[in-house]
C-alpha positions in Angstrom: 0.0 -0.3 -0.2 1.9 3.5 -1.1 1.0 6.9 -1.0 -0.2 9.1 -3.7 2.8 11.1 -4.8 2.9 14.8 -4.3 4.6 17.7 -6.3 4.7 20.7 -4.1 6.8 24.0 -4.1 9.6 23.3 -1.6 9.3 26.5 0.4 5.4 25.5 0.5 5.6 22.0 1.6 4.6 20.9 5.0 4.7 16.5 5.5 2.3 14.9 7.2 2.5 12.3 5.1 5.1 10.0 6.5 4.7 10.7 10.5 7.9 11.8 10.6 8.9 14.4 13.8 9.0 18.2 11.7 11.3 19.8 14.0 14.4 17.9 15.9 14.8 18.4 19.7 16.8 21.6 20.3 18.6 19.8 22.3 20.1 17.7 19.6 20.8 19.8 16.9 23.9 21.7 18.7 25.2 18.5 19.2 25.7 18.4 14.9 28.7 20.0 14.8 30.4 18.0 17.4 29.9 14.7 16.0 33.7 13.2 16.4 35.9 13.1 13.2 36.8 9.8 14.1 33.4 8.5 13.2 34.0 9.6 9.9 37.2 7.2 9.3 36.4 3.9 11.7 34.3 1.1 10.6 31.0 2.0 13.1 31.2 -0.1 16.2 27.3 -0.3 17.7 28.1 -2.2 21.1 27.8 0.7 22.8 24.3 1.8 21.8 23.1 -1.7 22.4 24.7 -1.7 25.4 23.0 1.5 26.3 19.6 0.3 25.2 19.8 -3.0 27.3 20.5 -0.8 30.2 17.4 1.2 29.8 15.6 -2.2 29.7 17.6 -4.0 32.2 18.8 -6.9 29.6 22.0 -8.4 28.9 23.6 -6.8 25.5 23.2 -9.6 23.9 19.4 -9.8 23.9 19.7 -6.4 21.7 20.2 -5.7 18.0 21.1 -2.6 16.5 19.3 -1.9 13.2 19.3 0.1 10.0 16.0 1.4 11.2 13.0 -0.8 12.1 12.9 -1.7 8.2 16.1 -3.5 8.6 15.1 -5.1 11.7 11.7 -6.6 9.9 13.8 -7.4 6.8 15.9 -9.7 8.6 13.5 -11.0 10.5 11.8 -12.1 7.7 14.4 -13.6 6.0 15.0 -15.9 9.2 11.7 -16.7 9.5 9.7 -17.1 6.4 12.8 -18.7 4.6 11.6 -21.5 2.4 7.9 -20.4 2.2 6.8 -20.4 5.2 3.6 -17.9 5.7 3.4 -14.8 7.6 -0.1 -14.0 9.3 -0.8 -10.3 9.0 -3.9 -7.8 9.7 -4.5 -5.4 6.8 -4.1 -2.9 5.7 -1.2 -2.5 7.6 2.6 -1.2 7.0 3.6 -1.7 3.5 7.0 -3.3 4.2 5.5 -5.8 6.2 4.4 -7.9 3.2 6.9 -6.7 0.8 9.8 -8.1 3.2 8.0 -11.5 3.4 7.4 -11.7 -0.1 11.1 -11.1 -0.6 12.2 -13.7 1.9 10.2 -16.0 -0.4 7.5 -15.9 2.4 3.9 -16.1 1.9 1.4 -13.7 3.1 -1.9 -14.2 4.7 -4.0 -11.4 5.0 -6.9 -10.5 7.7 -8.6 -7.6 7.2 -9.5 -5.6 9.9 -9.7 -2.1 10.2 -10.9 -2.0 14.0 -8.7 -4.3 15.8 -4.8 -4.6 15.2 -5.0 -8.8 16.1 -8.5 -10.0 16.1 -7.2 -12.9 18.3 -9.4 -15.9 17.0 -9.1 -14.9 13.1 -5.5 -15.2 13.8 -5.5 -18.1 15.7 -7.5 -19.8 12.7 -4.9 -18.8 10.4 -1.9 -20.5 12.5 -0.6 -23.6 11.2 2.2 -26.2 10.8 3.5 -23.2 8.0 3.5 -20.1 9.8 6.9 -18.7 10.7 5.4 -15.2 12.0 2.7 -13.3 13.3 3.2 -9.6 13.2 1.3 -6.8 15.3 2.0 -3.1 14.8 0.6 -1.5 18.0 -0.1 1.8 17.6 -0.8 0.1 14.3 0.0 1.9 11.1 -2.5 3.1 9.1 -5.0 3.1 11.8 -3.5 4.4 15.2 -5.3 1.2 17.5 -3.7 -0.8 19.6 -3.1 -3.8 21.2 -3.2 -4.8 25.0 -0.2 -6.9 26.8 -2.6 -9.1 27.7 -3.7 -10.2 24.0 -0.1 -10.0 23.0 1.1 -12.8 25.7 -2.1 -15.0 24.8 -1.4 -14.8 21.4 2.4 -15.9 22.0 1.0 -18.8 24.3 -0.7 -20.1 21.9 1.8 -19.7 18.6 3.4 -22.9 17.2 6.4 -24.4 18.2 8.5 -22.9 15.6 6.7 -19.8 15.0 7.5 -15.7 16.3 5.5 -12.9 17.4 7.0 -10.0 15.7 5.7 -7.1 17.9 6.4 -3.3 16.0 6.3 -0.8 18.3 7.5 2.3 16.4 4.6 4.3 17.7 4.7 3.2 21.5 6.1 6.5 23.1 2.4 8.6 21.8 0.6 5.1 23.6 -0.9 5.2 26.6 0.9 2.1 28.0 4.2 0.5 26.6 3.7 -3.3 26.7 8.0 -3.9 25.9 8.7 -5.0 29.8 6.0 -8.0 29.6 7.2 -8.9 26.0 10.3 -9.4 27.3 9.5 -12.4 29.1 9.1 -14.7 26.0 11.4 -16.1 23.8 9.0 -16.4 21.0 8.3 -12.4 21.1 10.4 -10.2 18.4 10.2 -6.3 20.0 11.0 -4.1 17.4 11.7 -0.2 18.0 12.7 2.7 17.0 14.5 6.3 16.9 12.7 7.6 13.8 9.3 8.7 15.4 9.3 10.2 19.0 12.6 10.8 19.0 12.6 12.7 15.9 15.9 11.0 14.0 14.7 9.6 10.7 17.5 10.6 9.4 19.6 8.3 11.0 18.0 5.3 10.4 18.3 3.7 14.0 16.3 0.8 14.9 17.1 -1.9 17.4 14.9 -5.6 18.5 14.6 -6.9 21.5 14.3 -10.8 21.4 15.8 -13.6 23.1 19.8 -14.3 23.0 19.5 -17.4 20.5 17.2 -15.1 18.2 19.5 -12.1 18.0 22.4 -13.9 17.5 20.8 -15.3 14.5 19.4 -12.0 13.3 23.1 -10.3 13.4 23.9 -13.1 11.4 21.5 -12.6 8.8 22.4 -8.8 8.2 25.6 -6.8 7.0 28.2 -6.2 10.1 27.8 -2.5 10.4 24.2 -1.6 10.1 24.4 2.2 11.2 27.1 4.9 10.0 29.7 6.2 12.8 27.6 9.6 13.0 24.2 8.0 13.5 25.9 5.9 16.5 27.3 8.4 18.0 24.4 11.2 17.9 22.0 8.0 18.9 23.7 7.4 22.0 23.8 11.4 22.6 20.3 11.5 22.2 19.1 8.4 24.6 21.4 10.4 27.1 19.4 13.2 26.9 16.3 10.6 27.4 13.1 12.7 27.9 14.3 15.9 27.1 14.2 14.9 23.8 11.0 13.4 23.6 8.8 14.5 26.2 7.4 17.9 25.2 7.3 16.7 21.5 5.0 13.5 22.6 2.8 16.0 25.2 2.3 17.9 21.6 1.0 15.5 19.6 -1.3 13.9 22.4 -2.9 17.4 22.9 -3.3 17.4 18.9 -4.3 14.0 18.9 -7.6 15.2 20.9 -8.2 18.1 18.7 -8.2 17.3 15.4 -10.5 14.3 15.5 -12.8 17.4 16.7 -12.1 19.5 12.9 -12.3 15.8 11.1 -16.0 15.3 12.2 -16.9 19.0 11.5 -15.9 18.2 7.8 -17.7 15.5 7.6 -15.2 12.2 7.9 -14.7 9.5 10.6 -11.9 9.8 12.6 -10.1 6.2 14.4 -9.5 6.4 17.7 -5.3 6.7 17.5 -2.8 6.3 20.1 -0.1 7.2 17.4 1.2 10.5 15.7 -1.2 10.4 13.0 -5.2 10.4 12.9 -6.7 7.9 9.9 -9.9 9.1 8.9 -12.9 7.9 6.2 -14.9 10.1 4.1 -16.1 9.9 0.6 -14.8 13.1 0.3 -10.4 12.0 0.8 -9.5 12.6 -2.2 -11.0 16.1 -2.4 -9.7 16.7 1.1 -6.1 15.3 -0.3 -6.6 18.1 -3.3 -7.2 20.9 -1.2 -4.3 20.0 1.3 -2.1 19.8 -1.5 -3.5 23.5 -3.0 -1.9 25.1 0.2 1.3 23.4 0.3 0.5 20.3 3.1 1.1 17.1 2.1 -1.3 14.3 3.3 -1.7 10.9 3.1 -4.1 8.8 0.6 -4.3 5.3 0.3 -4.5 4.1 -4.0 -6.2 0.8 -2.6 -8.3 2.6 0.5 -10.0 5.2 -1.6 -11.9 6.6 1.4 -8.7 7.0 3.9 -7.3 9.6 4.6 -3.9 9.7 7.4 -2.7 13.3 8.7 0.5 13.4 10.7 0.1 15.6 13.7 3.1 18.2 13.9 3.7 18.6 17.5 3.8 22.2 17.0 1.0 24.8 17.7 1.6 27.2 15.0 2.0 24.4 12.7 -1.1 22.6 13.8 -3.8 25.7 13.5 -2.2 26.1 10.2 -3.5 22.7 9.3 -6.9 22.8 10.9 -7.5 26.5 8.6 -7.1 24.3 6.0 -9.5 21.2 7.3 -12.6 23.9 8.5 -11.9 25.5 4.7 -13.2 22.6 3.7 -16.5 22.4 5.4 
C-alpha cells in the first residue's frame, strides 16, 4: 500500500504524510557540530549503543540488536523466519513493508482484513498452521492508530506453534497510553522492534533495534550486514538516549494534545476519524480525494491510500503554529 505522489513547491511544503517529527529537538541540533571526526574514518561499532539500550531495559546486551532503522529489523526477521515459503499472518491494511519484506524472503502472506483491531485473536488463531513462521502486530497500528494490550499479545504468544515467532512492531509506542515492552521481554518467541525515527525525531539517522532472546538476536545479527549504521548515527543516537525525556517529552505531549483536537475538526468536515494512540489520525470519508487536493493546494502533504480510496491519514505536527495551519485548511473545506 503506497501513498499518492505529491509535488509541491519546496518553500510551501509541509509533509504530514510520513509520520515524521517535523522539527528536531533543540537539544540535539547543537550536537551536530560535535560529531567526532573519527566516526567518519572508522568502521562503525554499535556495541556501546546496544549496551545502553540494554541498560535502559535491564537486559543483557546479547538480547539487543541495533539495525538500520526498523525496516532493516523487519527485513532480517522475515529472511530468518519465512525462508522456504513459510507464512506470515498479518492484519491488512498494514505497514506496507511488512508484506513486501515477507515476499522478498520467499514467504507467503496470509492476510486478515480488519480495520478495527490490529490483531483479532480468534481469526488470527484460525490461520495458524504448520507453515506459520511469523505473526506480525503493529501497536499502535499503522495506518489506523489502534493499539493491542500486553495481555492480548501474551495470549497470542502462548498459542503460537512451537517454531513460530510473534513480531511486535512498536515504532509509535512512545505516543501510546501504555508500553507493553516490559511484559513482552519475558517471552522467547516474541521479537520486539522499536525505533528512534518517530518520537525521537531521528528518522534521518536510520536507527532501529530489536529486543529478543539471545538465540534469536544471534541469528538476526548473522542475517544482515555487520555494520548496519553509520558512525555519526551511532554517536548521535547515544547522545539522544543520554538526554532521554528531554528529547521526547515535550513533543509527545504536544502530539497527544493535537490528537484530541484534530478528530473534532475532522468530524465537522464530514469525516469519521479512527481512535488513535499514534502521532497521526486516520479518517474515513468519501471526500478523501477532495481533501487531499485541498491540502495540496495549500502546500500540505497528507496520505492517501490507492487501495483504500476513502481513507486519509494526517500526521500530527507537534507544533502549535503548524497545527493551526492544518486546522485552518481543514476548516475551510466544510
